[in-house]
DOKENU-707562 format. One record per residue (C-alpha): residue in three letters; x, z, y. Coordinates in pm, 1 decimal, m for minus. Each point is the difference from the previous one (the first is absolute). Layout:
<recs>
rec code:ALA | x:X | z:Z | y:Y
...
</recs>
This chain:
<recs>
rec code:MET | x:10319.6 | z:634.2 | y:m16047.6
rec code:ALA | x:127.5 | z:269.3 | y:m233.5
rec code:GLU | x:24.7 | z:363.0 | y:101.1
rec code:THR | x:203.7 | z:292.2 | y:m129.7
rec code:ARG | x:m178.1 | z:291.3 | y:m167.7
rec code:PRO | x:166.5 | z:337.2 | y:m60.7
rec code:ASN | x:42.1 | z:154.6 | y:m342.8
rec code:PRO | x:131.4 | z:357.6 | y:m18.7
rec code:LEU | x:210.4 | z:m69.6 | y:m308.0
rec code:LEU | x:125.9 | z:m350.4 | y:64.1
rec code:GLY | x:4.2 | z:m37.2 | y:376.7
rec code:SER | x:m181.3 | z:m303.8 | y:136.3
rec code:TYR | x:m86.0 | z:m320.6 | y:m176.3
rec code:ARG | x:m211.1 | z:m292.3 | y:109.6
rec code:PHE | x:m346.9 | z:m125.1 | y:m77.0
rec code:ALA | x:m175.0 | z:m291.5 | y:164.2
rec code:LYS | x:m301.5 | z:46.7 | y:228.0
rec code:PRO | x:m292.2 | z:34.3 | y:m23.9
rec code:SER | x:33.6 | z:172.8 | y:m338.6
rec code:ALA | x:m29.4 | z:376.5 | y:5.1
rec code:PRO | x:322.1 | z:187.9 | y:m74.1
rec code:LEU | x:63.1 | z:102.4 | y:m359.0
rec code:VAL | x:189.1 | z:328.7 | y:m12.1
rec code:PRO | x:94.9 | z:105.4 | y:m352.3
rec code:THR | x:22.4 | z:367.3 | y:m89.8
rec code:GLU | x:260.1 | z:154.7 | y:m227.4
rec code:LEU | x:m116.3 | z:49.9 | y:m357.1
rec code:ALA | x:322.9 | z:111.0 | y:m170.1
rec code:SER | x:375.2 | z:16.0 | y:58.5
rec code:SER | x:312.9 | z:76.0 | y:m198.1
rec code:GLY | x:358.5 | z:m53.2 | y:112.3
rec code:PRO | x:21.5 | z:m335.7 | y:180.2
rec code:TRP | x:m340.3 | z:m104.6 | y:m137.0
rec code:THR | x:m322.2 | z:16.2 | y:200.5
rec code:VAL | x:m345.0 | z:m117.4 | y:m103.4
rec code:LEU | x:m246.7 | z:m72.7 | y:279.3
rec code:PHE | x:m372.2 | z:m54.4 | y:m47.4
rec code:LEU | x:m282.1 | z:m197.3 | y:157.6
rec code:PRO | x:m350.8 | z:71.1 | y:m134.2
rec code:GLY | x:m258.6 | z:m247.6 | y:m125.2
rec code:ALA | x:m326.5 | z:9.0 | y:m192.5
rec code:SER | x:109.8 | z:m230.2 | y:m282.8
rec code:SER | x:120.5 | z:135.3 | y:m333.4
rec code:ASP | x:279.1 | z:m261.2 | y:3.3
rec code:LEU | x:329.1 | z:138.7 | y:133.5
rec code:VAL | x:290.4 | z:m202.2 | y:140.8
rec code:LEU | x:353.5 | z:139.5 | y:m5.0
rec code:SER | x:219.4 | z:m173.5 | y:258.5
rec code:CYS | x:374.3 | z:61.6 | y:m33.6
rec code:ALA | x:207.5 | z:m45.6 | y:314.4
rec code:SER | x:304.7 | z:m221.3 | y:31.0
rec code:ILE | x:318.6 | z:83.8 | y:193.3
rec code:GLY | x:m165.6 | z:m38.8 | y:338.9
rec code:HIS | x:160.5 | z:m96.3 | y:328.0
rec code:ASP | x:138.8 | z:329.2 | y:135.1
rec code:PRO | x:249.2 | z:172.8 | y:m232.4
rec code:SER | x:m12.5 | z:318.0 | y:208.0
rec code:ARG | x:m367.7 | z:57.1 | y:m83.7
rec code:ALA | x:m218.8 | z:5.4 | y:m307.1
rec code:PRO | x:m153.0 | z:m335.6 | y:m93.7
rec code:SER | x:m350.8 | z:m65.6 | y:127.7
rec code:PRO | x:m301.8 | z:m56.1 | y:m224.1
rec code:GLU | x:m40.0 | z:m363.3 | y:m102.2
rec code:TRP | x:m299.9 | z:m217.5 | y:m93.3
rec code:VAL | x:m222.3 | z:251.5 | y:180.3
rec code:ARG | x:m293.5 | z:m228.7 | y:88.0
rec code:THR | x:18.4 | z:m186.4 | y:m329.0
rec code:ALA | x:22.0 | z:315.5 | y:m210.9
rec code:THR | x:m302.3 | z:158.1 | y:167.7
rec code:ALA | x:m219.2 | z:m312.5 | y:0.2
rec code:GLU | x:m334.8 | z:21.9 | y:m181.0
rec code:ASN | x:m11.7 | z:370.3 | y:95.1
rec code:ARG | x:275.0 | z:84.3 | y:m249.1
rec code:PRO | x:200.2 | z:322.2 | y:26.5
rec code:ALA | x:374.2 | z:m56.3 | y:13.7
rec code:ILE | x:315.2 | z:201.6 | y:m39.8
rec code:PHE | x:330.1 | z:m100.3 | y:156.9
rec code:LEU | x:328.0 | z:95.7 | y:m165.0
rec code:LEU | x:297.6 | z:34.9 | y:235.3
rec code:ASP | x:363.3 | z:61.9 | y:m99.8
rec code:ARG | x:213.1 | z:124.2 | y:289.0
rec code:ALA | x:312.7 | z:m38.7 | y:m216.0
rec code:ARG | x:m67.7 | z:m366.4 | y:m86.1
rec code:SER | x:122.2 | z:100.1 | y:m346.4
rec code:TRP | x:m147.1 | z:m275.5 | y:m218.4
rec code:ALA | x:m196.2 | z:272.1 | y:m181.0
rec code:THR | x:313.9 | z:197.0 | y:m92.6
rec code:ALA | x:m68.3 | z:298.2 | y:229.8
rec code:PRO | x:m141.1 | z:301.0 | y:m186.7
rec code:GLY | x:m364.8 | z:90.9 | y:39.7
rec code:LEU | x:m172.4 | z:m338.0 | y:m40.3
rec code:ASP | x:m194.0 | z:86.4 | y:m315.3
rec code:GLU | x:m91.8 | z:341.3 | y:141.1
rec code:VAL | x:m126.5 | z:m129.3 | y:333.5
rec code:LEU | x:m206.6 | z:m278.8 | y:m155.6
rec code:ARG | x:m165.0 | z:226.8 | y:m255.1
rec code:GLN | x:m66.7 | z:262.3 | y:265.6
rec code:ALA | x:m154.6 | z:m257.4 | y:232.3
rec code:LEU | x:m227.3 | z:m143.6 | y:m268.4
rec code:ALA | x:m107.6 | z:345.3 | y:m121.6
rec code:THR | x:m83.8 | z:106.0 | y:355.7
rec code:LEU | x:m192.7 | z:m318.7 | y:63.8
rec code:CYS | x:m195.3 | z:27.1 | y:m325.9
rec code:LEU | x:m126.4 | z:340.4 | y:111.0
rec code:ARG | x:m156.0 | z:m169.5 | y:302.8
rec code:LYS | x:m150.9 | z:m313.0 | y:m152.5
rec code:GLU | x:m32.2 | z:m213.5 | y:m310.6
rec code:ILE | x:283.5 | z:m244.8 | y:m60.1
rec code:ARG | x:m76.1 | z:m263.9 | y:m264.5
rec code:ARG | x:265.8 | z:m266.6 | y:55.3
rec code:ILE | x:343.6 | z:m2.3 | y:164.6
rec code:LEU | x:198.5 | z:m298.9 | y:127.4
rec code:ALA | x:352.5 | z:22.0 | y:141.4
rec code:ILE | x:157.9 | z:m241.8 | y:244.1
rec code:GLY | x:344.3 | z:m16.8 | y:158.7
rec code:THR | x:250.6 | z:m234.5 | y:157.5
rec code:SER | x:375.5 | z:m8.0 | y:m71.7
rec code:LEU | x:110.4 | z:365.2 | y:m34.6
rec code:GLY | x:m371.2 | z:86.1 | y:m0.5
rec code:ALA | x:m57.2 | z:m235.3 | y:m293.1
rec code:PHE | x:282.6 | z:166.6 | y:m194.4
rec code:THR | x:m155.8 | z:339.2 | y:82.4
rec code:ALA | x:m342.4 | z:m120.6 | y:m114.1
rec code:LEU | x:150.7 | z:m91.7 | y:m337.5
rec code:ALA | x:144.8 | z:351.3 | y:m17.2
rec code:ALA | x:m336.4 | z:148.8 | y:97.7
rec code:SER | x:m157.2 | z:m167.8 | y:m302.7
rec code:GLN | x:198.6 | z:243.7 | y:m214.1
rec code:SER | x:m195.1 | z:289.2 | y:155.0
rec code:LEU | x:m347.4 | z:m131.4 | y:83.1
rec code:PRO | x:m256.6 | z:m179.5 | y:m220.1
rec code:LEU | x:4.0 | z:m329.9 | y:189.5
rec code:ASP | x:m257.8 | z:m265.6 | y:m77.1
rec code:ALA | x:194.3 | z:m266.2 | y:189.9
rec code:LEU | x:322.1 | z:m39.5 | y:194.9
rec code:ILE | x:101.2 | z:m264.7 | y:253.4
rec code:ALA | x:375.8 | z:m1.3 | y:63.5
rec code:ILE | x:128.1 | z:m232.4 | y:273.6
rec code:GLY | x:371.5 | z:m71.9 | y:m15.3
rec code:PRO | x:116.3 | z:296.5 | y:m208.7
rec code:GLN | x:367.7 | z:24.4 | y:m82.0
rec code:HIS | x:75.6 | z:11.9 | y:m370.1
rec code:GLN | x:351.4 | z:131.6 | y:61.1
rec code:PRO | x:26.0 | z:108.0 | y:366.1
rec code:ALA | x:364.7 | z:113.6 | y:m9.0
rec code:ALA | x:136.8 | z:m281.1 | y:m216.9
rec code:PRO | x:354.5 | z:m100.3 | y:101.7
rec code:TRP | x:m118.7 | z:m351.4 | y:91.2
rec code:GLU | x:m288.8 | z:127.0 | y:216.0
rec code:THR | x:119.8 | z:42.3 | y:358.5
rec code:ARG | x:m340.3 | z:48.1 | y:163.3
rec code:TRP | x:m104.1 | z:359.0 | y:76.5
rec code:ARG | x:359.6 | z:111.7 | y:m59.2
rec code:THR | x:m33.7 | z:268.6 | y:269.0
rec code:TRP | x:m263.5 | z:168.7 | y:m211.7
rec code:THR | x:113.8 | z:m86.0 | y:m352.0
rec code:ALA | x:371.9 | z:82.6 | y:27.5
rec code:SER | x:m54.6 | z:346.3 | y:m148.0
rec code:LEU | x:m221.9 | z:m122.4 | y:m283.9
rec code:PRO | x:138.1 | z:m69.7 | y:m348.6
rec code:GLU | x:64.0 | z:m368.6 | y:m59.3
rec code:THR | x:m190.3 | z:26.8 | y:m327.3
rec code:LEU | x:m324.0 | z:120.6 | y:162.9
rec code:CYS | x:m282.9 | z:m232.5 | y:m106.6
rec code:ALA | x:m368.0 | z:m18.3 | y:82.3
rec code:PRO | x:m222.8 | z:194.4 | y:m239.5
rec code:ILE | x:m224.5 | z:m202.7 | y:m226.8
rec code:SER | x:m352.0 | z:23.9 | y:138.1
rec code:ARG | x:m249.0 | z:207.6 | y:m195.4
rec code:ALA | x:m298.4 | z:m133.6 | y:193.7
rec code:GLN | x:m268.2 | z:m172.4 | y:m203.3
rec code:HIS | x:103.2 | z:m322.3 | y:171.2
rec code:THR | x:279.5 | z:m74.4 | y:245.0
rec code:TYR | x:53.3 | z:m291.1 | y:237.1
rec code:ILE | x:357.6 | z:m44.0 | y:124.1
rec code:LEU | x:44.0 | z:m249.3 | y:282.6
rec code:HIS | x:343.3 | z:m139.7 | y:87.8
rec code:GLY | x:135.7 | z:m190.8 | y:299.4
rec code:ALA | x:243.6 | z:m287.6 | y:m34.4
rec code:ASP | x:307.0 | z:211.3 | y:80.1
rec code:ASP | x:m101.0 | z:261.3 | y:m259.0
rec code:GLN | x:39.9 | z:m227.2 | y:m300.8
rec code:THR | x:308.2 | z:178.0 | y:m136.4
rec code:GLN | x:m175.0 | z:336.1 | y:23.3
rec code:ALA | x:m314.3 | z:m148.8 | y:m156.0
rec code:LEU | x:190.6 | z:m122.5 | y:m304.7
rec code:GLY | x:83.7 | z:359.8 | y:m90.2
rec code:PHE | x:m361.7 | z:98.0 | y:m60.9
rec code:PRO | x:m123.7 | z:m20.3 | y:m358.5
rec code:ASN | x:m277.9 | z:m241.4 | y:m89.6
rec code:LEU | x:m281.0 | z:228.0 | y:m118.3
rec code:PRO | x:m360.0 | z:m69.4 | y:m106.2
rec code:SER | x:m129.1 | z:247.0 | y:260.6
rec code:ALA | x:180.7 | z:m159.9 | y:296.0
rec code:ASP | x:m11.5 | z:m328.5 | y:187.9
rec code:HIS | x:286.1 | z:m120.2 | y:218.6
rec code:LEU | x:m69.1 | z:m242.7 | y:284.4
rec code:PHE | x:280.3 | z:m182.7 | y:179.4
rec code:PHE | x:m54.7 | z:m123.7 | y:357.1
rec code:PRO | x:262.8 | z:m270.8 | y:65.2
rec code:ASN | x:m97.1 | z:m43.2 | y:366.1
rec code:GLN | x:14.7 | z:370.4 | y:87.7
rec code:SER | x:288.2 | z:243.4 | y:31.9
rec code:HIS | x:27.6 | z:369.2 | y:m75.2
rec code:ALA | x:m57.7 | z:63.7 | y:371.1
rec code:THR | x:m305.3 | z:m225.4 | y:40.7
rec code:LEU | x:m192.4 | z:32.2 | y:m325.8
rec code:ALA | x:m205.4 | z:310.7 | y:79.1
rec code:GLN | x:m114.1 | z:m134.6 | y:336.4
rec code:HIS | x:m79.8 | z:m335.6 | y:m159.4
rec code:LEU | x:m222.7 | z:171.8 | y:m257.9
rec code:LYS | x:m174.8 | z:225.3 | y:248.8
rec code:PRO | x:m311.1 | z:m223.7 | y:46.3
rec code:ALA | x:m49.4 | z:m26.2 | y:m376.2
rec code:MET | x:72.2 | z:363.6 | y:m80.5
rec code:PRO | x:m356.4 | z:139.0 | y:31.2
rec code:SER | x:m118.4 | z:m252.6 | y:m258.9
rec code:LEU | x:305.5 | z:58.6 | y:m217.2
rec code:ILE | x:m62.4 | z:375.2 | y:m2.4
rec code:ALA | x:m368.6 | z:m45.8 | y:m82.1
rec code:ALA | x:83.4 | z:m234.7 | y:m288.4
rec code:ALA | x:273.5 | z:229.5 | y:m131.1
rec code:PHE | x:m235.5 | z:299.7 | y:6.9
rec code:ALA | x:m253.8 | z:m206.3 | y:m196.2
rec code:GLN | x:267.8 | z:m94.6 | y:m256.4
rec code:ASP | x:m73.9 | z:m363.8 | y:85.0
rec code:ARG | x:342.2 | z:m141.7 | y:m80.7
rec code:ARG | x:m112.7 | z:m362.1 | y:27.0
rec code:ARG | x:m119.4 | z:55.9 | y:356.8
rec code:VAL | x:323.1 | z:175.5 | y:97.8
rec code:LEU | x:201.9 | z:m289.5 | y:m137.6
rec code:ARG | x:m226.0 | z:m253.6 | y:171.1
rec code:LEU | x:33.6 | z:178.6 | y:335.9
rec code:THR | x:377.1 | z:30.3 | y:m25.3
rec code:THR | x:30.0 | z:m363.3 | y:m103.3
rec code:GLN | x:m208.8 | z:m103.7 | y:300.1
rec code:ALA | x:243.2 | z:199.9 | y:214.8
rec code:GLY | x:292.6 | z:m202.8 | y:m136.7
rec code:GLY | x:100.3 | z:209.4 | y:m299.2
rec code:GLN | x:122.6 | z:m139.8 | y:m329.8
rec code:ARG | x:4.0 | z:171.1 | y:m337.9
rec code:PHE | x:355.3 | z:125.8 | y:m44.3
rec code:PHE | x:m13.2 | z:28.8 | y:m378.2
rec code:ALA | x:m160.9 | z:m306.2 | y:m157.4
rec code:GLU | x:m105.2 | z:177.7 | y:m318.6
rec code:LYS | x:m129.5 | z:350.5 | y:m61.8
rec code:PRO | x:143.3 | z:183.1 | y:m299.8
rec code:SER | x:m221.8 | z:50.5 | y:m302.2
rec code:THR | x:m190.5 | z:327.2 | y:m17.6
rec code:ARG | x:m5.5 | z:m11.7 | y:m381.1
</recs>
């Protein structure tokens, strides 16, 4: 039976018994952006970027909380009250402030970002500001306000139609697409530092939950820069390589 736990910033959100409540504290904020923090002894840091959430009247809740903090890792949670697809001012500032504050408290050696949907788009944007070792993007939109894209129209109506996902600057990026995201997936460039996995039996709405059991192992492999293991795990979960050939690095 799940129970509701209060959070002074976000209201209440739910964790399953008998796990102890995890209550993040605010690390930085700027405009609609808030970065929350959960401590851990590891020098590996996970950045989890929130998606739209379920209640438009409130800020999104932190996502991937248990997974991000597994193995005693510290984690930061990036929330965007404006659901702006990284267009709201202050993103670079709040991320750099959060990392600088955290580095005063402990050693950070490696950083991995993860996000779903809007959160995946935001994670790609975060790679422009933070030195990411790895990035796992689940169902990011390449062009969220494209004229042919009717999903999320409530949130994307004010965005420019030409807005496109930033090219990841992480050392390696894994972009995972559901079956109904194929048109969006085709917009992403095929780069040597990125792998695209297509899940024909999953949708945009189901893919993150489907991957949840495998995510601790995926994160560990991505931190270790073990690309073969990441690809093996995603293939076992039903993923298929979206681009058959990688471009030459020469």
